[in-house]
Structures are given as C-alpha cells and as structure tokens.
C-alpha positions in Angstrom: 105.3 127.2 133.9 107.3 124.4 134.9 104.9 124.3 138.2 101.6 121.9 137.6 103.5 120.1 134.5 101.2 117.1 135.6 98.7 118.6 136.1 99.5 120.3 132.5 99.8 116.6 131.3 96.4 114.9 132.5 94.4 117.8 130.3 94.9 115.0 127.4 94.8 118.0 124.5 98.2 117.2 122.3 98.2 120.5 121.2 97.5 122.6 124.5 95.4 123.2 127.6 92.3 124.1 128.1 91.0 127.5 129.3 89.9 126.0 132.3 92.7 124.6 132.9 95.3 127.8 132.7 92.1 129.4 134.6 92.0 127.3 137.4 95.8 126.9 138.4 96.6 130.6 136.7 93.9 132.6 137.3 94.4 134.5 140.6 97.7 135.5 141.9 97.7 135.0 145.9 98.0 138.3 147.6 100.8 136.9 149.3 102.7 135.4 146.5 106.6 135.7 146.5 108.4 137.1 142.9 108.9 133.7 141.3 105.1 133.2 141.3 104.2 136.4 140.5 106.2 136.0 137.6 105.0 132.7 137.0 101.5 134.1 136.5 102.4 137.0 134.6 103.4 135.1 131.8 100.4 132.2 132.1 98.4 135.7 131.9 100.6 136.5 128.7 100.2 133.0 127.6 96.4 133.1 127.3 96.4 136.4 126.2 98.4 135.5 122.9 96.9 132.3 122.5 93.1 133.2 123.2 92.8 136.6 122.1 95.1 137.5 119.3 96.2 134.0 118.3 93.2 131.8 119.2 92.5 128.8 116.6 89.1 127.2 115.9 88.8 125.4 118.5 87.5 127.1 121.2 89.0 126.4 124.0 92.9 125.5 123.8 95.4 127.6 125.0 98.2 126.5 122.4 101.3 124.8 124.0 103.7 126.0 121.0 104.2 130.3 122.2 105.7 128.6 125.5 108.8 128.1 123.4 108.6 131.9 123.4 107.5 133.1 126.6 109.9 131.0 128.6 112.3 133.7 127.2 113.5 137.1 129.4 111.0 139.5 129.3 113.2 141.6 126.7 113.2 138.9 124.3 109.6 138.7 124.0 109.1 141.8 123.6 111.3 141.6 120.4 109.4 139.7 118.5 106.3 141.3 115.9 103.5 140.1 117.5 101.5 142.4 115.3 102.9 140.5 112.0 102.2 136.8 114.0 98.5 138.3 114.0 98.1 139.1 110.9 99.7 136.2 109.5 97.4 133.8 111.7 94.6 136.0 111.2 94.6 135.1 107.3 95.3 131.8 107.0 92.4 131.3 109.6 90.5 133.1 106.9 91.7 131.3 104.4 91.2 128.2 105.9 87.5 128.9 107.4 86.1 129.4 103.7 86.6 126.1 102.5 85.1 124.6 105.9 81.9 123.2 105.0 80.5 121.2 108.4 78.0 122.7 109.9 79.9 122.7 113.0 82.6 124.3 111.9 84.3 127.6 113.2 87.2 129.9 112.5 90.4 131.1 115.0 92.1 134.5 114.7 91.3 137.6 116.4 88.4 138.2 114.4 88.2 142.1 116.4 90.7 143.0 113.9 87.7 143.1 111.0 84.6 144.4 113.6 86.5 147.8 113.6 84.8 148.6 117.3 85.8 150.7 119.3 87.5 150.7 123.2 85.6 153.1 125.6 89.2 154.3 126.9 89.6 157.7 126.4 92.7 157.1 123.8 91.2 154.1 121.4 93.2 151.9 118.9 90.3 151.2 116.7 87.3 152.6 115.6 83.6 151.4 114.8 82.2 152.9 111.4 79.5 150.2 110.4 76.1 151.9 109.5 72.8 150.2 108.8 74.2 147.0 109.1 71.6 144.2 108.3 71.6 140.7 109.2 71.0 138.1 106.6 69.8 134.6 108.0 67.8 131.8 106.4 69.4 128.9 104.6 73.6 129.2 104.5 74.1 129.3 100.8 71.2 131.9 100.6 73.2 133.8 102.8 76.5 134.2 100.9 74.3 134.6 98.0 73.6 137.4 99.1 76.5 138.9 100.8 78.0 138.4 97.1 75.4 140.3 95.4 75.5 143.0 97.6 79.3 143.3 96.9 78.8 143.4 93.2 76.3 146.2 93.5 79.1 148.6 95.5 80.0 151.3 93.1 83.0 153.9 93.0 81.1 156.2 94.8 80.5 153.8 97.7 84.0 153.1 98.7 86.0 154.9 101.1 89.8 155.1 99.3 91.5 156.3 102.2 89.9 154.6 105.6 92.7 155.5 107.1 92.9 159.2 106.7 89.0 160.2 107.2 87.9 162.9 108.8 86.4 160.5 112.0 89.5 159.2 112.8 91.5 162.4 113.0 88.4 163.7 115.3 88.5 160.8 117.5 92.1 161.2 119.0 93.3 157.6 118.0 96.0 156.3 120.3 99.8 157.2 119.1 100.5 153.4 118.6 98.4 153.8 115.3 100.1 155.9 113.7 103.9 154.7 115.3 104.7 152.6 112.6 103.0 154.9 109.3 106.4 154.2 107.2 106.1 150.9 107.1 102.4 150.5 106.1 103.4 149.5 102.8 105.9 147.7 102.9 105.6 144.2 101.4 106.8 141.6 103.8 106.1 137.9 104.3 104.2 137.7 107.9 105.4 135.0 109.5 103.5 132.8 112.6 105.4 129.4 113.2 105.2 127.8 110.0 102.7 130.0 108.8 103.3 132.4 106.1 101.5 134.9 104.5 102.5 138.0 102.6 101.7 141.3 103.6 100.9 143.0 99.9 99.5 146.9 100.4 100.9 147.2 96.8 97.1 146.1 95.6 95.8 149.0 97.3 98.1 152.0 97.3 95.1 154.5 96.6 94.6 153.7 100.4 97.7 155.5 100.9 97.4 158.1 98.9 99.6 156.7 96.5 99.1 155.8 92.6 97.8 152.4 91.8 100.0 151.2 89.3 98.2 149.0 86.3 98.6 146.1 87.2 99.0 146.3 90.4 102.3 144.8 91.7 102.3 142.0 93.7 104.5 139.1 94.8 103.7 135.1 94.9 101.4 133.3 97.1 101.6 130.2 96.1 99.6 127.8 97.7 102.2 125.2 99.3 102.1 128.0 102.4 99.3 126.9 102.7 100.6 123.6 103.2 102.5 123.7 106.0 101.6 122.6 108.9 103.4 121.4 112.3 103.6 118.1 111.3 107.1 117.5 110.2 110.0 119.5 109.9 110.5 122.5 107.6 113.9 124.3 106.5 114.3 128.2 107.1 113.9 130.2 103.8 115.3 133.6 102.6 111.6 135.1 102.4 111.8 137.4 99.8 111.3 141.2 101.3 110.6 144.4 99.0 111.5 147.9 100.3 109.1 150.5 100.7 108.9 152.8 98.0 107.6 156.7 98.1 105.6 156.1 94.8 104.0 158.9 93.4 101.3 160.5 94.8 97.6 159.7 93.7 96.3 161.3 90.5 92.9 160.9 89.7 93.1 161.1 85.8 95.2 158.2 85.8 93.0 156.2 88.6 90.0 156.6 86.6 92.1 155.0 83.6 92.9 152.0 86.6 89.2 151.4 87.2 88.6 150.9 83.6 91.7 148.1 84.0 90.0 146.8 87.1 86.5 146.0 85.8 87.9 144.5 82.7 89.8 142.6 84.3 87.6 141.5 87.5 84.3 140.5 88.8 
C-alpha cells in the first residue's frame, strides 16, 4: 500500500482518499501482475469494501485512511477482527448523529443496507426483504417526520412480528448457515467498538424477540452520552468496558408478557 503514496498525498483529503483515486490506481489488477502487486490490489479492494460499503461516513466519496493501520497486517490477523461488531457500532453512531443534523444537505453514513432487509440474488442469501405496501411520503420535511411518528403511534400489539428471526418465511428461504452460526451470541450484552466509537449491544430490551421472558423493567447498561463525545481528535486511554455474560433466561410466558405490555404502555409512548 506504500506504492503511489505521493499521489495519495495530492488527494488533499485529511481523513483518507477519494473513491476515484482508489479506483484509478487500484481498480484493475494487471493480467501480468506479480504476487506482490496482486496482494497490494487485494488489500486495496478490501480497503474499498470496508470503507465504502460496511463503514462509510457521510462524505459520500472518502475512503477512510484509519483502516490502513489494520489492513497493513498479515491476512490472518485481519480476519481476527470482529468486523460485524465494528459495522454495527459505526452504524449506530451514524444513526445517532444523523438524526441531529438539520441542514438541508445533511446526509448519513453507515451500512444502511442492514436497515433495508433486502435479499441478494444468490441461492443462499444472508438477508431477506419482507416489507409490503410501503408508502412514500413526500413534501415538507417536518410533515414527513410527523407522518412517520403518527404511523408508529398507531401500531398495535397484534401488528408486531415479535420473533422476526424465527418466522416461517425465513425457514423456507434456506438462508446461508452464516446467519445462525453465532446464534449463541445474539443475546450478549457487549460494547461494540470501532476505533474511538463505542456503542452497546443491548438485546435485553427485546428478549421477546429471542423467545425469552421480557423482564420488567428490561435490564440495561449505561449508554452515557460521553461515548458520543469521543472523536478522532485527541487521545483516549483504553477502558475496561463492561461485559455482561450471555444468560439463558426463562422461556417466554404469554401471561407474564401481558403484564410487560401494561408496564410498557404506562412508561413509554
């Protein structure tokens, strides 16, 4: 990746390079390329995949240079990183930042494909698309926001798919084994870390989704706003982030769940 470093410096991006620059210099690997050049192009492709698909920012055309510190390692080391956790942490932060932007030109980063639930065209998909009768709302932006919140306020208990990961359509779709390979970790309460971004995975708030009894009130951990003040500017010492082990929990009980719904309606909107 050290090749063409002078060209990289002329991109005039403080946080990385443009996608155009990366495609221009590494978009096509020459047919007669040697092992070193093939490896260099492979790392560049992986850089593009991570920075532009799984971990994009809101700039739209910047390939983040922070990832180079990882991609310069041996291949076996790169594979040991929890890229799924990084992707979720980055997307959670981007969603949080995005909902606070007010400019008309504001955009959002993160792997938004994860929010679309759309199926790939291969024989063993890893995601599915189940949306039906989606209505596009146009017009004044504040009006659209109120329309969406009103629609959510009208949702009733009977309209919710409480166990989306176990619905019949999923079983019939013959998903890739990768989808359930780490099923025993789905309910782990752990920090999701991507450089200085720290976001907690808190499935204890939706235990019904996993066929477990939803406790009242739901167990949670602190998601202090100080997490969101951490940026790449400055240095931060390593922290012993809290980790909560996965517990089996009691199985779902419909009578108890009715009590949970009463509590939920009394404490939430």
